C-alpha positions in Angstrom: 164.9 105.6 90.4 163.0 102.4 89.6 159.4 102.9 88.8 158.4 101.7 92.5 160.8 104.5 94.1 159.1 106.9 91.7 155.7 106.1 93.0 156.6 106.0 96.7 158.6 109.4 96.1 155.2 110.9 94.8 153.1 109.5 97.7 155.4 110.9 100.4 155.9 114.2 98.6 151.8 113.9 98.2 151.2 113.0 101.8 153.7 116.2 102.9 151.5 118.5 100.7 154.6 118.9 98.9 154.1 120.4 95.1 157.4 118.6 94.0 155.4 115.7 94.2 153.8 116.7 90.9 157.4 116.9 89.2 157.2 113.0 89.1 153.9 113.3 87.4 153.7 113.4 83.4 151.9 116.7 82.6 149.7 115.1 79.9 148.9 111.9 82.7 146.1 109.7 81.3 143.8 109.1 84.3 141.8 106.0 83.4 139.9 106.6 87.0 137.8 108.9 85.8 138.2 112.3 86.5 140.0 115.6 85.2 143.0 114.5 83.2 146.7 115.4 83.2 148.9 116.7 86.1 146.6 119.4 86.6 143.6 117.1 86.8 145.4 115.0 89.4 146.3 118.1 91.2 142.7 119.2 91.6 141.7 115.7 92.2 144.0 115.4 95.5 143.2 118.9 96.7 139.3 118.0 96.7 140.0 114.8 98.8 142.5 117.3 100.9 139.4 119.8 101.6 136.5 116.9 101.7 138.4 114.6 104.3 140.3 117.2 106.3 143.8 116.5 104.8 143.7 112.8 105.2 146.9 110.4 105.3 147.6 107.0 103.5 148.6 104.1 105.1 150.2 102.1 102.8 149.9 98.2 103.2 151.9 96.6 100.0 153.8 97.7 96.7 154.0 95.5 93.9 155.9 96.5 91.0 156.4 94.6 87.6 158.3 96.1 84.9 156.6 99.8 84.4 153.6 99.1 86.5 153.4 99.8 90.4 150.5 98.6 92.2 149.7 100.0 95.6 147.4 99.1 98.0 146.6 101.5 100.6 144.1 103.1 103.2 143.4 106.4 103.4 142.3 107.9 106.6 140.6 111.2 107.1 137.4 113.0 108.5 134.5 114.0 106.8 134.1 117.6 106.5 132.8 118.3 103.4 131.2 117.0 100.2 132.4 118.5 97.1 133.6 115.2 95.2 131.1 113.4 93.1 130.9 110.5 95.3 129.7 112.6 98.4 127.6 115.2 96.2 124.3 116.6 98.3 125.9 114.3 101.6 125.6 116.7 104.5 129.5 116.4 106.0 129.2 114.3 108.9 132.8 115.0 110.6 133.2 110.9 110.9 136.5 109.6 111.1 136.5 107.3 107.6 139.0 104.8 106.5 139.1 104.5 102.4 140.4 101.7 100.6 142.1 102.1 97.6 144.3 99.7 94.8 146.1 102.3 92.7 148.2 101.0 89.6 150.3 103.4 88.3 152.5 103.2 84.9 156.1 105.5 85.5 157.8 105.8 81.9 160.9 107.5 81.9 160.9 108.4 85.5 157.6 110.0 85.1 154.1 108.7 86.0 152.1 108.6 82.9 148.9 106.5 83.5 146.8 105.9 86.8 144.2 103.3 87.2 142.3 102.8 90.5 139.9 100.4 92.4 138.3 102.0 95.6 135.9 100.5 98.2 132.9 103.4 97.6 130.6 101.7 99.1 132.8 101.4 102.2 133.1 105.0 102.6 129.4 105.9 101.9 128.7 103.3 104.6 130.9 105.3 106.9 129.1 108.7 106.2 125.7 107.3 106.2 125.2 107.7 102.8 124.6 103.7 102.0 122.3 101.9 101.3 121.2 104.6 99.3 117.6 105.4 99.5 116.9 102.4 101.6 116.5 101.6 105.5 120.1 101.1 107.0 118.7 98.7 109.1 118.3 95.5 106.5 118.9 92.2 108.3 117.2 90.0 105.3 114.4 88.7 107.7 111.1 89.5 106.8 
């Protein structure tokens, strides 16, 4: 498989909650996007997302591949039913439908995903669950 095929196979299997997704991930995956490290860390992160966002689905908008790197731009769609992830901690579950945009960068070596970086629209997610702006009135028009 090409690196892009490997990453897309991972995404497809993960979306189906098929544990074989993790067969495509190196045991010592380096997570530059913070969070727990390794294959088990990624499994924990996805389980937390599954819990907090009620089994979300992903819409992949584009995939860009260069050498061993694969960039995936996607939107995760779910419903805010829990707040165990660090970003949402202490935020009451709203039941709101959410759409959370991501850009993932994956590095593939020898058929396995070995590194991951991510850029997420956290402010967009927080706004959808009523947690942004933080500590200020949500009605900030700039008029005084």
